N, C-alpha and C positions, 0 to 999 in steps of 0.2 A: 568491336564491334557489336560482333555476333550476342554478347552478353547482353546489350543495349537492343536489340534488338527483341530480344524473347522479353527483356523488364517490359518495353512497351507493347510486345502482345498479352501479355500477363493481364497489364494496366488496361487494355483494353476489352478485352472477355469483362476480368473482374466489374471495372467501369460497367458496361453494357447491362452484368446482369444484376447490379445496384440500383442503378437505374428503373429497371421494370419490376424492383421490389423485393428481388431475391439473391442466394448466397451460395456461392461452392460448394458449401455443408448441407445446405437445405434451409439454414434458419433462415427466421425473420429478420426483419433490421437491426428488429431491438432486442432479440432474444439473445442472452447467455449462453455459453456450449457448458456441460455437464458439470458440477461442481462440486471438489470432495472436500472435507475437512476435519483433520484429525489432531486432537491438542494433546499436550503431553510424550511428544515423541523422542525428546531428547533429553536422558535419565536425569544428565549434571547441571541441568540449567534449572534458573528458578519458573520460569515457562520455554513453551515450544509449540509449534504447529505447523502444519506441513499442510498446501492449499493445490489442488490438483485443480485448475481451471481448463478442462480439454486436456491438451497434451502438456501444456505448460504447467510445469512444475515451483514451487517457491518453499523455502525452509525459512522459518524465524525462531532464533531463538530471543531469549531476556537473560539476563543475568542481573543479580541488581549488588551494588560496593555501596561504596563510604567516598567522599570527598568533601570539596569545602563547594560552599553555594556562589553563584555570581556575584558580583557585589553589588551590579544591580539589582538584582532576589535574593536577599539576603534571606527569606524565611521559609525559600522553594528548593524542595530538589529538582535533581538535573537529568534531563533527557539527550539522549545522544544516541542517534539511529545511523549506523552503518549498512552498507549495501555493495554484495561480492557477486560481482557477472561469472562464475565459476564457467572457465572455458571449457568443460568437458560437456556444459550446456546447450554450446551451440559452438561452428565453425566461425563466425564471428568477433567470438570473445577472447580476450588475449592475457596472459597471465602479467603482475607487474599491478602495479599503485591504480588504484581505482580511476574509471577514465571518466568523460563529462557523462555519458550513457548512466551509469551508477553515480555517480555523484547527483545527476538530477533524480533518478527513483529516491533516492535515501531525503532528499529534498521533501518531495511532494509526499511521501509517508510520515516521515516526519511533523510538517506542517500539517497536515490533518489531522495528527494525534493533539500538536500542540496548541492549534487554534481550536479545536473543540473544545478543551480541558479535559481528555479521555482521562488522564491518573492527575488525580489531586494533586499536587506539586509542596502544596502546603501541609499536607500531612505525612510527607518524608521529609522534612526538615527535623533533624535532631537537636541542635543550638544553633540559635538564630546566629548567622552571620561565620560561623565556623564548622560546620559538622553538619551534614544532610546526605541522605541517602540518592545514586545515581542507578537510575535504568538505561540498559546496554540494550541495545534491539540492536540484533544482528539478522543481518536479511541477506540469504543466498539462493540464488537463481539456478534450481539443478538440470533443467529444461527449458529452454524459450519456441513457444510457439507463438507469440503476443500478448499483449493485453498486460505486460508486468505489472505494472502498477496497481489497477485492481488487485490481481493475484496478491501481491505484495503487500497493500492496505487490509486488505482481508486474514493473512497470515499473521500481521504484525500484531494486531485485536486481539485476533483468539489466541494467542501468545499471550499478549498482556492480559487477557481474563484468565489463563491459565495458570498465571505465575503467582508462585505463594514466597511472602516475605517469613525469615523469622524472626519468635519474637523477642523484645532485649528488653532490656533495661538502661540508663545512664548512671555509670558511678565514675566520678572526679573527670569528667569529661570525654570517658571511657565506653564504647557500646558492648554488653556483655549479654552473648545469648541467653537465650529462654528456651527449655521444651518448647516444643512445637511451631506454628506458624500458620501465618492469616493472611487471607487474601491482600494482592493488590487495588489499593484503595483506588475504583474504575467511577469515575463518574459519566461517561458519557458513551458514546457507541460510533464513532466518526465512519461512514462507509466512501469509498471513494467508486466513482462509475465513470468512465471514461469513452468517449467519442471519436471513433474517426470520420474525417469529412473524404467525401471521395465523389468526385464532380460536384453535384448537388447535392447530395442526399449522406446523411448523416447515419453510421451506425456503429451499434454498441460493440464490446468485447473482439475487438478486431485480432481475427486469427496472423500470422505471420506474414502470408501469402499478401493479407491485405491493407499492414500494415507496411509491407514496401513500393505499394503503390499508393497512399494516400497524399492526401494535399495539406493535412495537417491534423492535428489534434488536441483534444479539450478534455481535461480532466475536471469533475466537480465533485468537490467533496461534502455532504450533510451530518448536520449533528440528528440524536435521535430527534431531535423536535422538529425535524425539516427545514432548516435555518441551514445555509450554506456558508461552510465556515473553511475552505481552501478551494480557489480557480487556478490552476496550470495551462497554458497553452504551448505548444509544442508539436516537435513529431514534424517541423517540414516550414513553407516558407507559402502556405496557401493562409485564409482568414474566415472569418464566422464573422457572418453579418450580424447585428440587434436580431433578427427574427430568428434566427439560426441558436442565437446561444438562450435568446426566452424559450423555442421548442426545447433544447438539449435539456432546461429548466426544468421546466414541466417532465418529463422523461426522467429526470434524474433525481426525484420525490418522489415516483413511482418505485425505482427500480431500487433505491438505496433501501426503502423500507424492506423491498422482497428480498437482498443482500445481507441485510441484519439482519432476518431471521436464521439463517445459515451460521450465525457466530453466535448469537443471544437467545438462548433457550429459554421459553419461558415458564 
């Protein structure tokens, strides 16, 4: 009972602040916390990046292997995304197989990359129907202080941009490595922005305290041309009105362009 009282007091305080256009850390409703991105942090990975979003910290590694294509897309390489909520990152994370939160996180990151055609998968085909390159994206949550989706999506994109493939030739159906490397074929730069609804207000980049009292969550992922490629609702039983979704879309258009500059250097 004591715990529920504390949660209710916290929710009342946060809701009242947000209703007045303020937040506990002094940010505006659509302001992000400080963002830091480091690329190439894992020596033995084909690509890697670490993102710090406030106190939230995410590490992503990219490995490139070979395998068979899916039967319905014989001329395309394979993309697979996994997420691990490292127990040391939060008291709520437990060891063992991926739970529902890890599965959802991986799916949202995967969908943004896949639906935006961020990787030109056709260029990863070695032999139609038989041999393709497989891109493994592994997301590790190192510290959880809210908004894991946006931090993970940023880190995944930065790691993909950092990734390099070995040069090769094909001899009798076998890949033979050649000296040197080439960048992974990247053709788009999807960025996710996640809104939390608290009371009747929308905020961006919710910290952990705000997430614990939010009514619902909405993630909008946009391609470099500003078109939406993925939308995910979660985080509770609350709802978003048509007007709120329209407002979120307008804000997302501006914010994705801002965040993309942190990852894609002109």
